[in-house]
CHARMM internal coordinates of N, CA and C (Angstrom, degrees):
IC EDIT
DIST 1 N 1 CA 1.4464
DIST 1 CA 1 C 1.5253
ANGL 1 N 1 CA 1 C 108.75
DIST 1 C 2 N 1.2728
ANGL 1 CA 1 C 2 N 117.26
DIHE 1 N 1 CA 1 C 2 N 143.71
DIST 2 N 2 CA 1.4628
ANGL 1 C 2 N 2 CA 123.00
DIHE 1 CA 1 C 2 N 2 CA 179.88
DIST 2 CA 2 C 1.5190
ANGL 2 N 2 CA 2 C 109.82
DIHE 1 C 2 N 2 CA 2 C -122.78
DIST 2 C 3 N 1.3261
ANGL 2 CA 2 C 3 N 115.20
DIHE 2 N 2 CA 2 C 3 N 152.82
DIST 3 N 3 CA 1.4563
ANGL 2 C 3 N 3 CA 121.25
DIHE 2 CA 2 C 3 N 3 CA 178.10
DIST 3 CA 3 C 1.5226
ANGL 3 N 3 CA 3 C 108.50
DIHE 2 C 3 N 3 CA 3 C -122.21
DIST 3 C 4 N 1.2828
ANGL 3 CA 3 C 4 N 116.92
DIHE 3 N 3 CA 3 C 4 N 119.91
DIST 4 N 4 CA 1.4575
ANGL 3 C 4 N 4 CA 121.31
DIHE 3 CA 3 C 4 N 4 CA 177.39
DIST 4 CA 4 C 1.5227
ANGL 4 N 4 CA 4 C 107.43
DIHE 3 C 4 N 4 CA 4 C -92.33
DIST 4 C 5 N 1.3416
ANGL 4 CA 4 C 5 N 115.72
DIHE 4 N 4 CA 4 C 5 N 132.48
DIST 5 N 5 CA 1.4521
ANGL 4 C 5 N 5 CA 119.24
DIHE 4 CA 4 C 5 N 5 CA -177.37
DIST 5 CA 5 C 1.5168
ANGL 5 N 5 CA 5 C 110.31
DIHE 4 C 5 N 5 CA 5 C -149.76
DIST 5 C 6 N 1.3031
ANGL 5 CA 5 C 6 N 115.67
DIHE 5 N 5 CA 5 C 6 N 161.47
DIST 6 N 6 CA 1.4550
ANGL 5 C 6 N 6 CA 122.28
DIHE 5 CA 5 C 6 N 6 CA 176.49
DIST 6 CA 6 C 1.5203
ANGL 6 N 6 CA 6 C 107.83
DIHE 5 C 6 N 6 CA 6 C -109.51
DIST 6 C 7 N 1.3209
ANGL 6 CA 6 C 7 N 116.38
DIHE 6 N 6 CA 6 C 7 N 130.67
DIST 7 N 7 CA 1.4609
ANGL 6 C 7 N 7 CA 121.51
DIHE 6 CA 6 C 7 N 7 CA -179.43
DIST 7 CA 7 C 1.5177
ANGL 7 N 7 CA 7 C 110.09
DIHE 6 C 7 N 7 CA 7 C -120.76
DIST 7 C 8 N 1.3062
ANGL 7 CA 7 C 8 N 115.79
DIHE 7 N 7 CA 7 C 8 N 144.73
DIST 8 N 8 CA 1.4580
ANGL 7 C 8 N 8 CA 122.09
DIHE 7 CA 7 C 8 N 8 CA 175.94
DIST 8 CA 8 C 1.5259
ANGL 8 N 8 CA 8 C 106.97
DIHE 7 C 8 N 8 CA 8 C -109.53
DIST 8 C 9 N 1.3360
ANGL 8 CA 8 C 9 N 115.77
DIHE 8 N 8 CA 8 C 9 N 92.21
DIST 9 N 9 CA 1.4567
ANGL 8 C 9 N 9 CA 121.33
DIHE 8 CA 8 C 9 N 9 CA -174.68
DIST 9 CA 9 C 1.5283
ANGL 9 N 9 CA 9 C 110.51
DIHE 8 C 9 N 9 CA 9 C -109.58
DIST 9 C 10 N 1.3132
ANGL 9 CA 9 C 10 N 116.92
DIHE 9 N 9 CA 9 C 10 N 143.53
DIST 10 N 10 CA 1.4722
ANGL 9 C 10 N 10 CA 119.77
DIHE 9 CA 9 C 10 N 10 CA 176.67
DIST 10 CA 10 C 1.5336
ANGL 10 N 10 CA 10 C 110.58
DIHE 9 C 10 N 10 CA 10 C -64.27
DIST 10 C 11 N 1.3293
ANGL 10 CA 10 C 11 N 116.64
DIHE 10 N 10 CA 10 C 11 N 127.27
DIST 11 N 11 CA 1.4627
ANGL 10 C 11 N 11 CA 121.80
DIHE 10 CA 10 C 11 N 11 CA -177.59
DIST 11 CA 11 C 1.5282
ANGL 11 N 11 CA 11 C 112.11
DIHE 10 C 11 N 11 CA 11 C -56.28
DIST 11 C 12 N 1.3111
ANGL 11 CA 11 C 12 N 116.96
DIHE 11 N 11 CA 11 C 12 N -44.09
DIST 12 N 12 CA 1.4647
ANGL 11 C 12 N 12 CA 120.60
DIHE 11 CA 11 C 12 N 12 CA -177.18
DIST 12 CA 12 C 1.5273
ANGL 12 N 12 CA 12 C 110.93
DIHE 11 C 12 N 12 CA 12 C -62.30
DIST 12 C 13 N 1.3110
ANGL 12 CA 12 C 13 N 116.14
DIHE 12 N 12 CA 12 C 13 N -39.40
DIST 13 N 13 CA 1.4652
ANGL 12 C 13 N 13 CA 120.83
DIHE 12 CA 12 C 13 N 13 CA -179.98
DIST 13 CA 13 C 1.5256
ANGL 13 N 13 CA 13 C 110.60
DIHE 12 C 13 N 13 CA 13 C -65.82
DIST 13 C 14 N 1.3073
ANGL 13 CA 13 C 14 N 117.02
DIHE 13 N 13 CA 13 C 14 N -44.17
DIST 14 N 14 CA 1.4673
ANGL 13 C 14 N 14 CA 121.67
DIHE 13 CA 13 C 14 N 14 CA 179.80
DIST 14 CA 14 C 1.5298
ANGL 14 N 14 CA 14 C 110.27
DIHE 13 C 14 N 14 CA 14 C -65.92
DIST 14 C 15 N 1.3193
ANGL 14 CA 14 C 15 N 117.30
DIHE 14 N 14 CA 14 C 15 N -44.93
DIST 15 N 15 CA 1.4596
ANGL 14 C 15 N 15 CA 120.76
DIHE 14 CA 14 C 15 N 15 CA -179.76
DIST 15 CA 15 C 1.5223
ANGL 15 N 15 CA 15 C 111.45
DIHE 14 C 15 N 15 CA 15 C -62.01
DIST 15 C 16 N 1.3290
ANGL 15 CA 15 C 16 N 117.05
DIHE 15 N 15 CA 15 C 16 N -42.61
DIST 16 N 16 CA 1.4570
ANGL 15 C 16 N 16 CA 120.23
DIHE 15 CA 15 C 16 N 16 CA 179.26
DIST 16 CA 16 C 1.5245
ANGL 16 N 16 CA 16 C 111.17
DIHE 15 C 16 N 16 CA 16 C -64.76
DIST 16 C 17 N 1.3292
ANGL 16 CA 16 C 17 N 116.98
DIHE 16 N 16 CA 16 C 17 N -43.35
DIST 17 N 17 CA 1.4649
ANGL 16 C 17 N 17 CA 120.99
DIHE 16 CA 16 C 17 N 17 CA 179.47
DIST 17 CA 17 C 1.5257
ANGL 17 N 17 CA 17 C 111.02
DIHE 16 C 17 N 17 CA 17 C -64.32
DIST 17 C 18 N 1.3194
ANGL 17 CA 17 C 18 N 117.89
DIHE 17 N 17 CA 17 C 18 N -40.56
DIST 18 N 18 CA 1.4617
ANGL 17 C 18 N 18 CA 121.16
DIHE 17 CA 17 C 18 N 18 CA 177.61
DIST 18 CA 18 C 1.5286
ANGL 18 N 18 CA 18 C 110.73
DIHE 17 C 18 N 18 CA 18 C -63.16
DIST 18 C 19 N 1.3165
ANGL 18 CA 18 C 19 N 116.42
DIHE 18 N 18 CA 18 C 19 N -41.89
DIST 19 N 19 CA 1.4606
ANGL 18 C 19 N 19 CA 120.70
DIHE 18 CA 18 C 19 N 19 CA -179.62
DIST 19 CA 19 C 1.5299
ANGL 19 N 19 CA 19 C 111.43
DIHE 18 C 19 N 19 CA 19 C -66.89
DIST 19 C 20 N 1.3198
ANGL 19 CA 19 C 20 N 116.57
DIHE 19 N 19 CA 19 C 20 N -43.00
DIST 20 N 20 CA 1.4649
ANGL 19 C 20 N 20 CA 120.59
DIHE 19 CA 19 C 20 N 20 CA -177.94
DIST 20 CA 20 C 1.5266
ANGL 20 N 20 CA 20 C 112.55
DIHE 19 C 20 N 20 CA 20 C -68.35
DIST 20 C 21 N 1.3121
ANGL 20 CA 20 C 21 N 116.71
DIHE 20 N 20 CA 20 C 21 N -38.13
DIST 21 N 21 CA 1.4645
ANGL 20 C 21 N 21 CA 120.47
DIHE 20 CA 20 C 21 N 21 CA -175.70
DIST 21 CA 21 C 1.5181
ANGL 21 N 21 CA 21 C 113.12
DIHE 20 C 21 N 21 CA 21 C -91.93
DIST 21 C 22 N 1.3114
ANGL 21 CA 21 C 22 N 117.51
DIHE 21 N 21 CA 21 C 22 N -15.86
DIST 22 N 22 CA 1.4836
ANGL 21 C 22 N 22 CA 123.03
DIHE 21 CA 21 C 22 N 22 CA -175.69
DIST 22 CA 22 C 1.5250
ANGL 22 N 22 CA 22 C 111.53
DIHE 21 C 22 N 22 CA 22 C 64.13
DIST 22 C 23 N 1.3258
ANGL 22 CA 22 C 23 N 116.52
DIHE 22 N 22 CA 22 C 23 N 20.23
DIST 23 N 23 CA 1.4648
ANGL 22 C 23 N 23 CA 121.45
DIHE 22 CA 22 C 23 N 23 CA 175.76
DIST 23 CA 23 C 1.5249
ANGL 23 N 23 CA 23 C 107.67
DIHE 22 C 23 N 23 CA 23 C -77.55
DIST 23 C 24 N 1.3133
ANGL 23 CA 23 C 24 N 116.20
DIHE 23 N 23 CA 23 C 24 N 140.83
DIST 24 N 24 CA 1.4699
ANGL 23 C 24 N 24 CA 121.28
DIHE 23 CA 23 C 24 N 24 CA -172.07
DIST 24 CA 24 C 1.5255
ANGL 24 N 24 CA 24 C 114.76
DIHE 23 C 24 N 24 CA 24 C -86.10
DIST 24 C 25 N 1.3390
ANGL 24 CA 24 C 25 N 117.99
DIHE 24 N 24 CA 24 C 25 N -32.61
DIST 25 N 25 CA 1.4677
ANGL 24 C 25 N 25 CA 119.06
DIHE 24 CA 24 C 25 N 25 CA -174.42
DIST 25 CA 25 C 1.5296
ANGL 25 N 25 CA 25 C 111.22
DIHE 24 C 25 N 25 CA 25 C -121.48
DIST 25 C 26 N 1.3121
ANGL 25 CA 25 C 26 N 114.82
DIHE 25 N 25 CA 25 C 26 N 155.30
DIST 26 N 26 CA 1.4654
ANGL 25 C 26 N 26 CA 120.28
DIHE 25 CA 25 C 26 N 26 CA 177.60
DIST 26 CA 26 C 1.5264
ANGL 26 N 26 CA 26 C 110.88
DIHE 25 C 26 N 26 CA 26 C -65.29
DIST 26 C 27 N 1.3196
ANGL 26 CA 26 C 27 N 116.79
DIHE 26 N 26 CA 26 C 27 N -36.57
DIST 27 N 27 CA 1.4618
ANGL 26 C 27 N 27 CA 120.43
DIHE 26 CA 26 C 27 N 27 CA 179.25
DIST 27 CA 27 C 1.5257
ANGL 27 N 27 CA 27 C 110.41
DIHE 26 C 27 N 27 CA 27 C -61.60
DIST 27 C 28 N 1.3196
ANGL 27 CA 27 C 28 N 116.37
DIHE 27 N 27 CA 27 C 28 N -47.48
DIST 28 N 28 CA 1.4676
ANGL 27 C 28 N 28 CA 120.38
DIHE 27 CA 27 C 28 N 28 CA 179.10
DIST 28 CA 28 C 1.5313
ANGL 28 N 28 CA 28 C 110.57
DIHE 27 C 28 N 28 CA 28 C -64.41
DIST 28 C 29 N 1.3198
ANGL 28 CA 28 C 29 N 116.72
DIHE 28 N 28 CA 28 C 29 N -36.03
DIST 29 N 29 CA 1.4612
ANGL 28 C 29 N 29 CA 120.88
DIHE 28 CA 28 C 29 N 29 CA 178.49
DIST 29 CA 29 C 1.5256
ANGL 29 N 29 CA 29 C 111.16
DIHE 28 C 29 N 29 CA 29 C -63.42
DIST 29 C 30 N 1.3209
ANGL 29 CA 29 C 30 N 117.11
DIHE 29 N 29 CA 29 C 30 N -44.40
DIST 30 N 30 CA 1.4694
ANGL 29 C 30 N 30 CA 121.51
DIHE 29 CA 29 C 30 N 30 CA 179.31
DIST 30 CA 30 C 1.5290
ANGL 30 N 30 CA 30 C 109.75
DIHE 29 C 30 N 30 CA 30 C -65.44
DIST 30 C 31 N 1.3338
ANGL 30 CA 30 C 31 N 117.81
DIHE 30 N 30 CA 30 C 31 N -42.74
DIST 31 N 31 CA 1.4668
ANGL 30 C 31 N 31 CA 120.65
DIHE 30 CA 30 C 31 N 31 CA 177.50
DIST 31 CA 31 C 1.5277
ANGL 31 N 31 CA 31 C 110.68
DIHE 30 C 31 N 31 CA 31 C -60.91
DIST 31 C 32 N 1.3194
ANGL 31 CA 31 C 32 N 116.43
DIHE 31 N 31 CA 31 C 32 N -43.40
DIST 32 N 32 CA 1.4667
ANGL 31 C 32 N 32 CA 121.74
DIHE 31 CA 31 C 32 N 32 CA 178.27
DIST 32 CA 32 C 1.5320
ANGL 32 N 32 CA 32 C 110.39
DIHE 31 C 32 N 32 CA 32 C -60.43
DIST 32 C 33 N 1.3129
ANGL 32 CA 32 C 33 N 116.29
DIHE 32 N 32 CA 32 C 33 N -45.51
DIST 33 N 33 CA 1.4626
ANGL 32 C 33 N 33 CA 120.81
DIHE 32 CA 32 C 33 N 33 CA -179.51
DIST 33 CA 33 C 1.5316
ANGL 33 N 33 CA 33 C 111.11
DIHE 32 C 33 N 33 CA 33 C -63.38
DIST 33 C 34 N 1.3143
ANGL 33 CA 33 C 34 N 117.61
DIHE 33 N 33 CA 33 C 34 N -44.77
DIST 34 N 34 CA 1.4583
ANGL 33 C 34 N 34 CA 121.28
DIHE 33 CA 33 C 34 N 34 CA 179.30
DIST 34 CA 34 C 1.5272
ANGL 34 N 34 CA 34 C 111.50
DIHE 33 C 34 N 34 CA 34 C -63.40
DIST 34 C 35 N 1.3290
ANGL 34 CA 34 C 35 N 116.82
DIHE 34 N 34 CA 34 C 35 N -43.08
DIST 35 N 35 CA 1.4681
ANGL 34 C 35 N 35 CA 120.25
DIHE 34 CA 34 C 35 N 35 CA 178.38
DIST 35 CA 35 C 1.5291
ANGL 35 N 35 CA 35 C 110.94
DIHE 34 C 35 N 35 CA 35 C -61.42
DIST 35 C 36 N 1.3334
ANGL 35 CA 35 C 36 N 116.15
DIHE 35 N 35 CA 35 C 36 N -39.63
DIST 36 N 36 CA 1.4597
ANGL 35 C 36 N 36 CA 120.04
DIHE 35 CA 35 C 36 N 36 CA 179.73
DIST 36 CA 36 C 1.5298
ANGL 36 N 36 CA 36 C 112.26
DIHE 35 C 36 N 36 CA 36 C -69.67
DIST 36 C 37 N 1.3115
ANGL 36 CA 36 C 37 N 117.42
DIHE 36 N 36 CA 36 C 37 N -37.49
DIST 37 N 37 CA 1.4652
ANGL 36 C 37 N 37 CA 120.74
DIHE 36 CA 36 C 37 N 37 CA 175.87
DIST 37 CA 37 C 1.5249
ANGL 37 N 37 CA 37 C 109.93
DIHE 36 C 37 N 37 CA 37 C -62.05
DIST 37 C 38 N 1.3228
ANGL 37 CA 37 C 38 N 116.27
DIHE 37 N 37 CA 37 C 38 N -46.36
DIST 38 N 38 CA 1.4706
ANGL 37 C 38 N 38 CA 121.15
DIHE 37 CA 37 C 38 N 38 CA -179.76
DIST 38 CA 38 C 1.5239
ANGL 38 N 38 CA 38 C 110.26
DIHE 37 C 38 N 38 CA 38 C -61.67
DIST 38 C 39 N 1.3321
ANGL 38 CA 38 C 39 N 116.59
DIHE 38 N 38 CA 38 C 39 N -46.79
DIST 39 N 39 CA 1.4665
ANGL 38 C 39 N 39 CA 120.30
DIHE 38 CA 38 C 39 N 39 CA -179.89
DIST 39 CA 39 C 1.5308
ANGL 39 N 39 CA 39 C 110.93
DIHE 38 C 39 N 39 CA 39 C -61.13
DIST 39 C 40 N 1.3187
ANGL 39 CA 39 C 40 N 117.47
DIHE 39 N 39 CA 39 C 40 N -44.85
DIST 40 N 40 CA 1.4623
ANGL 39 C 40 N 40 CA 121.42
DIHE 39 CA 39 C 40 N 40 CA -179.35
DIST 40 CA 40 C 1.5252
ANGL 40 N 40 CA 40 C 111.35
DIHE 39 C 40 N 40 CA 40 C -61.82
DIST 40 C 41 N 1.3214
ANGL 40 CA 40 C 41 N 117.10
DIHE 40 N 40 CA 40 C 41 N -41.78
DIST 41 N 41 CA 1.4608
ANGL 40 C 41 N 41 CA 120.31
DIHE 40 CA 40 C 41 N 41 CA -179.83
DIST 41 CA 41 C 1.5253
ANGL 41 N 41 CA 41 C 111.67
DIHE 40 C 41 N 41 CA 41 C -67.85
DIST 41 C 42 N 1.3274
ANGL 41 CA 41 C 42 N 116.94
DIHE 41 N 41 CA 41 C 42 N -36.32
DIST 42 N 42 CA 1.4695
ANGL 41 C 42 N 42 CA 119.99
DIHE 41 CA 41 C 42 N 42 CA 176.43
DIST 42 CA 42 C 1.5198
ANGL 42 N 42 CA 42 C 110.60
DIHE 41 C 42 N 42 CA 42 C -65.39
DIST 42 C 43 N 1.3274
ANGL 42 CA 42 C 43 N 116.81
DIHE 42 N 42 CA 42 C 43 N -40.09
DIST 43 N 43 CA 1.4638
ANGL 42 C 43 N 43 CA 120.53
DIHE 42 CA 42 C 43 N 43 CA 177.98
DIST 43 CA 43 C 1.5220
ANGL 43 N 43 CA 43 C 110.25
DIHE 42 C 43 N 43 CA 43 C -63.88
DIST 43 C 44 N 1.3124
ANGL 43 CA 43 C 44 N 117.29
DIHE 43 N 43 CA 43 C 44 N -43.18
DIST 44 N 44 CA 1.4656
ANGL 43 C 44 N 44 CA 121.54
DIHE 43 CA 43 C 44 N 44 CA 177.64
DIST 44 CA 44 C 1.5243
ANGL 44 N 44 CA 44 C 109.79
DIHE 43 C 44 N 44 CA 44 C -59.11
DIST 44 C 45 N 1.3293
ANGL 44 CA 44 C 45 N 116.41
DIHE 44 N 44 CA 44 C 45 N -41.03
DIST 45 N 45 CA 1.4641
ANGL 44 C 45 N 45 CA 120.57
DIHE 44 CA 44 C 45 N 45 CA 177.70
DIST 45 CA 45 C 1.5160
ANGL 45 N 45 CA 45 C 111.93
DIHE 44 C 45 N 45 CA 45 C -62.82
DIST 45 C 46 N 1.3299
ANGL 45 CA 45 C 46 N 117.10
DIHE 45 N 45 CA 45 C 46 N -39.79
DIST 46 N 46 CA 1.4609
ANGL 45 C 46 N 46 CA 120.56
DIHE 45 CA 45 C 46 N 46 CA 178.77
DIST 46 CA 46 C 1.5222
ANGL 46 N 46 CA 46 C 112.10
DIHE 45 C 46 N 46 CA 46 C -69.87
DIST 46 C 47 N 1.3145
ANGL 46 CA 46 C 47 N 116.93
DIHE 46 N 46 CA 46 C 47 N -36.37
DIST 47 N 47 CA 1.4635
ANGL 46 C 47 N 47 CA 121.14
DIHE 46 CA 46 C 47 N 47 CA 179.98
DIST 47 CA 47 C 1.5239
ANGL 47 N 47 CA 47 C 110.97
DIHE 46 C 47 N 47 CA 47 C -60.94
DIST 47 C 48 N 1.3186
ANGL 47 CA 47 C 48 N 116.92
DIHE 47 N 47 CA 47 C 48 N -30.97
DIST 48 N 48 CA 1.4685
ANGL 47 C 48 N 48 CA 120.98
DIHE 47 CA 47 C 48 N 48 CA 179.72
DIST 48 CA 48 C 1.5281
ANGL 48 N 48 CA 48 C 111.90
DIHE 47 C 48 N 48 CA 48 C -61.65
DIST 48 C 49 N 1.3503
ANGL 48 CA 48 C 49 N 116.54
DIHE 48 N 48 CA 48 C 49 N -23.34
DIST 49 N 49 CA 1.4584
ANGL 48 C 49 N 49 CA 120.90
DIHE 48 CA 48 C 49 N 49 CA -179.99
DIST 49 CA 49 C 1.5301
ANGL 49 N 49 CA 49 C 112.80
DIHE 48 C 49 N 49 CA 49 C -86.85
DIST 49 C 50 N 1.3383
ANGL 49 CA 49 C 50 N 117.29
DIHE 49 N 49 CA 49 C 50 N -6.50
DIST 50 N 50 CA 1.4616
ANGL 49 C 50 N 50 CA 121.00
DIHE 49 CA 49 C 50 N 50 CA -176.99
DIST 50 CA 50 C 1.5226
ANGL 50 N 50 CA 50 C 110.23
DIHE 49 C 50 N 50 CA 50 C -56.04
DIST 50 C 51 N 1.3215
ANGL 50 CA 50 C 51 N 115.40
DIHE 50 N 50 CA 50 C 51 N 125.04
DIST 51 N 51 CA 1.4545
ANGL 50 C 51 N 51 CA 121.27
DIHE 50 CA 50 C 51 N 51 CA 178.69
DIST 51 CA 51 C 1.5203
ANGL 51 N 51 CA 51 C 114.18
DIHE 50 C 51 N 51 CA 51 C 82.94
DIST 51 C 52 N 1.3158
ANGL 51 CA 51 C 52 N 118.25
DIHE 51 N 51 CA 51 C 52 N -3.21
DIST 52 N 52 CA 1.4625
ANGL 51 C 52 N 52 CA 121.67
DIHE 51 CA 51 C 52 N 52 CA -178.08
DIST 52 CA 52 C 1.5262
ANGL 52 N 52 CA 52 C 112.67
DIHE 51 C 52 N 52 CA 52 C -101.93
DIST 52 C 53 N 1.3216
ANGL 52 CA 52 C 53 N 116.79
DIHE 52 N 52 CA 52 C 53 N -15.99
DIST 53 N 53 CA 1.4621
ANGL 52 C 53 N 53 CA 121.24
DIHE 52 CA 52 C 53 N 53 CA -177.97
DIST 53 CA 53 C 1.5236
ANGL 53 N 53 CA 53 C 108.24
DIHE 52 C 53 N 53 CA 53 C -121.90
DIST 53 C 54 N 1.3164
ANGL 53 CA 53 C 54 N 115.86
DIHE 53 N 53 CA 53 C 54 N 130.61
DIST 54 N 54 CA 1.4466
ANGL 53 C 54 N 54 CA 121.02
DIHE 53 CA 53 C 54 N 54 CA 177.96
DIST 54 CA 54 C 1.5244
ANGL 54 N 54 CA 54 C 108.50
DIHE 53 C 54 N 54 CA 54 C -86.80
DIST 54 C 55 N 1.3129
ANGL 54 CA 54 C 55 N 116.60
DIHE 54 N 54 CA 54 C 55 N 111.42
DIST 55 N 55 CA 1.4600
ANGL 54 C 55 N 55 CA 121.14
DIHE 54 CA 54 C 55 N 55 CA -178.06
DIST 55 CA 55 C 1.5198
ANGL 55 N 55 CA 55 C 112.45
DIHE 54 C 55 N 55 CA 55 C -100.20
DIST 55 C 56 N 1.3024
ANGL 55 CA 55 C 56 N 117.56
DIHE 55 N 55 CA 55 C 56 N 3.01
DIST 56 N 56 CA 1.4575
ANGL 55 C 56 N 56 CA 120.55
DIHE 55 CA 55 C 56 N 56 CA 178.79
DIST 56 CA 56 C 1.5283
ANGL 56 N 56 CA 56 C 108.58
DIHE 55 C 56 N 56 CA 56 C -77.52
DIST 56 C 57 N 1.3109
ANGL 56 CA 56 C 57 N 116.31
DIHE 56 N 56 CA 56 C 57 N 126.26
DIST 57 N 57 CA 1.4473
ANGL 56 C 57 N 57 CA 121.70
DIHE 56 CA 56 C 57 N 57 CA -179.21
DIST 57 CA 57 C 1.5242
ANGL 57 N 57 CA 57 C 110.12
DIHE 56 C 57 N 57 CA 57 C -107.95
DIST 57 C 58 N 1.3050
ANGL 57 CA 57 C 58 N 116.20
DIHE 57 N 57 CA 57 C 58 N 137.35
DIST 58 N 58 CA 1.4542
ANGL 57 C 58 N 58 CA 121.51
DIHE 57 CA 57 C 58 N 58 CA 173.91
DIST 58 CA 58 C 1.5280
ANGL 58 N 58 CA 58 C 106.23
DIHE 57 C 58 N 58 CA 58 C -106.94
DIST 58 C 59 N 1.3245
ANGL 58 CA 58 C 59 N 115.78
DIHE 58 N 58 CA 58 C 59 N 102.43
DIST 59 N 59 CA 1.4704
ANGL 58 C 59 N 59 CA 121.03
DIHE 58 CA 58 C 59 N 59 CA -174.55
DIST 59 CA 59 C 1.5213
ANGL 59 N 59 CA 59 C 110.97
DIHE 58 C 59 N 59 CA 59 C -59.97
DIST 59 C 60 N 1.3068
ANGL 59 CA 59 C 60 N 117.69
DIHE 59 N 59 CA 59 C 60 N -39.29
DIST 60 N 60 CA 1.4674
ANGL 59 C 60 N 60 CA 120.40
DIHE 59 CA 59 C 60 N 60 CA -179.00
DIST 60 CA 60 C 1.5298
ANGL 60 N 60 CA 60 C 110.93
DIHE 59 C 60 N 60 CA 60 C -62.32
DIST 60 C 61 N 1.3140
ANGL 60 CA 60 C 61 N 117.80
DIHE 60 N 60 CA 60 C 61 N -40.03
DIST 61 N 61 CA 1.4519
ANGL 60 C 61 N 61 CA 121.06
DIHE 60 CA 60 C 61 N 61 CA 178.78
DIST 61 CA 61 C 1.5340
ANGL 61 N 61 CA 61 C 111.01
DIHE 60 C 61 N 61 CA 61 C -68.88
DIST 61 C 62 N 1.3392
ANGL 61 CA 61 C 62 N 117.53
DIHE 61 N 61 CA 61 C 62 N -37.13
DIST 62 N 62 CA 1.4466
ANGL 61 C 62 N 62 CA 120.61
DIHE 61 CA 61 C 62 N 62 CA -177.24
DIST 62 CA 62 C 1.5213
ANGL 62 N 62 CA 62 C 112.92
DIHE 61 C 62 N 62 CA 62 C -74.70
DIST 62 C 63 N 1.3456
ANGL 62 CA 62 C 63 N 118.68
DIHE 62 N 62 CA 62 C 63 N -17.82
DIST 63 N 63 CA 1.4629
ANGL 62 C 63 N 63 CA 121.85
DIHE 62 CA 62 C 63 N 63 CA 179.46
DIST 63 CA 63 C 1.5210
ANGL 63 N 63 CA 63 C 111.76
DIHE 62 C 63 N 63 CA 63 C -80.22
DIST 63 C 64 N 1.3080
ANGL 63 CA 63 C 64 N 118.29
DIHE 63 N 63 CA 63 C 64 N -18.90
DIST 64 N 64 CA 1.4683
ANGL 63 C 64 N 64 CA 121.50
DIHE 63 CA 63 C 64 N 64 CA -176.00
DIST 64 CA 64 C 1.4950
ANGL 64 N 64 CA 64 C 112.39
DIHE 63 C 64 N 64 CA 64 C -79.27
END
COOR INIT
IC SEED 1 N 1 CA 1 C
IC BUILD
């Protein structure tokens, strides 16, 4: 499913982002930005679990 929308974006911001990423279209740039926001937020969510979950496995114990 796709969503068509109109955005009012600062030209300088879009031009700089296009130049830095070498992305050719504004649509691809927005998709890239959204994917990166989602990925960053998921990582932040995972970091919150750091030190709270024991990931060490004892294979000998799990075989019994």
